[in-house]
C-alpha positions in Angstrom: 102.1 104.1 93.4 103.3 100.5 93.0 101.4 97.5 94.4 99.1 94.7 93.7 95.9 94.4 93.7 93.6 90.8 93.1 96.3 89.5 90.0 97.0 93.6 88.3 99.8 95.1 89.0 99.9 98.6 88.5 103.4 101.1 88.0 103.5 104.6 89.1 99.8 104.6 89.4 98.1 107.3 91.8 94.8 105.4 92.1 94.9 101.7 91.2 90.9 101.9 91.0 88.5 104.7 91.1 84.5 103.9 91.4 82.4 106.8 91.1 84.9 109.3 92.9 86.5 106.5 95.0 89.7 105.7 95.5 89.6 102.0 96.4 93.2 100.7 97.9 93.8 97.5 99.1 96.8 96.6 101.9 98.8 93.7 102.1 96.3 91.7 103.8 93.6 92.1 101.0 91.4 94.4 103.1 89.5 97.1 100.9 90.1 101.2 101.9 87.3 103.8 99.7 88.0 107.6 100.2 85.5 109.9 98.4 87.5 112.0 96.3 84.1 114.2 95.3 83.7 116.6 97.5 86.0 119.8 98.9 87.3 118.0 100.9 88.6 113.7 100.6 86.5 111.6 103.2 87.7 108.3 104.6 84.5 106.0 104.3 86.4 102.6 104.7 89.6 101.5 106.3 90.3 98.0 106.3 87.2 96.3 105.4 85.6 98.4 108.0 83.6 101.5 108.4 85.9 104.6 109.3 85.0 106.5 112.0 82.6 109.2 111.7 80.9 107.4 108.4 76.9 107.0 108.4 76.4 103.1 108.2 73.8 100.5 109.4 75.1 96.7 109.4 73.7 94.1 106.5 73.9 90.7 106.2 77.6 89.7 105.2 78.8 93.3 105.1 77.7 96.7 106.0 75.7 100.0 103.9 76.9 103.3 103.9 75.2 106.4 104.0 75.8 109.7 103.2 73.4 112.7 104.9 70.7 110.0 105.5 70.9 108.7 102.4 72.0 105.0 101.1 74.5 105.0 98.7 76.3 101.5 98.6 76.5 98.2 100.3 80.2 96.7 101.3 80.9 92.8 101.7 84.0 92.3 103.6 83.9 89.1 103.0 83.3 89.5 98.9 85.5 92.4 98.6 82.2 93.7 97.0 81.1 97.3 96.5 77.2 97.7 95.6 76.1 100.4 94.1 72.1 102.0 95.9 72.9 105.4 94.9 75.6 106.5 93.0 74.6 104.1 89.5 77.8 102.8 89.1 78.5 98.6 88.3 78.8 96.6 91.0 83.0 95.6 91.6 84.9 92.8 93.1 88.0 92.6 93.9 89.3 88.6 95.0 93.2 87.3 94.7 92.4 86.5 91.1 91.5 89.5 89.4 89.1 92.6 89.5 85.1 92.2 87.9 83.6 95.4 87.1 79.8 94.6 86.7 80.3 91.4 83.6 83.5 92.7 83.0 86.8 90.6 84.0 90.4 92.1 84.5 92.7 89.3 85.3 97.0 89.0 84.8 97.1 93.1 83.6 100.2 95.3 84.9 98.6 99.0 84.2 101.8 101.6 84.5 102.2 105.2 84.4 98.8 107.2 84.3 96.8 108.8 87.3 93.8 105.7 87.3 94.4 102.3 86.8 90.7 101.3 86.3 87.9 104.3 86.4 84.4 102.9 86.4 82.1 105.2 86.1 78.2 104.8 85.4 78.2 104.9 81.5 81.3 101.7 82.1 85.3 101.6 82.4 88.1 102.9 81.0 91.3 100.9 81.5 94.2 103.6 81.9 92.8 107.5 82.2 93.7 110.7 83.3 92.8 112.1 87.5 89.7 113.4 86.6 89.7 117.1 87.9 88.5 118.3 90.7 89.7 115.7 93.2 89.7 116.6 96.6 92.9 116.1 98.7 93.0 113.7 101.8 94.5 115.8 104.3 95.5 113.3 107.2 
């Protein structure tokens, strides 16, 4: 996959941003989509800045809260392109036209090429350039 997110350029990268087990993608209009790759089957959670069909969510001020089996797991703020963990133990992640922010770390103007994952975010921190984690679910459309 070749694409630009914020001011980052990802060449031949399968997942540009992996937030825990969730692939974060951005379309040409800047809208985000999230795919949970952590289960047996990949599950779309956000499509084009909106909750995916069939996903349990509730609106919150300026965004919406995503649930998993009745438990709140994160909040997404579409105008800010910001993901905030509730139960995932992940640092906050925000995309803008100029940068990608993970916690207090800012990525701006980087080229990431030829890797499974461009930026991998875990509860312990992040890695820039990482292999695909084992046992990721495949998305079937």
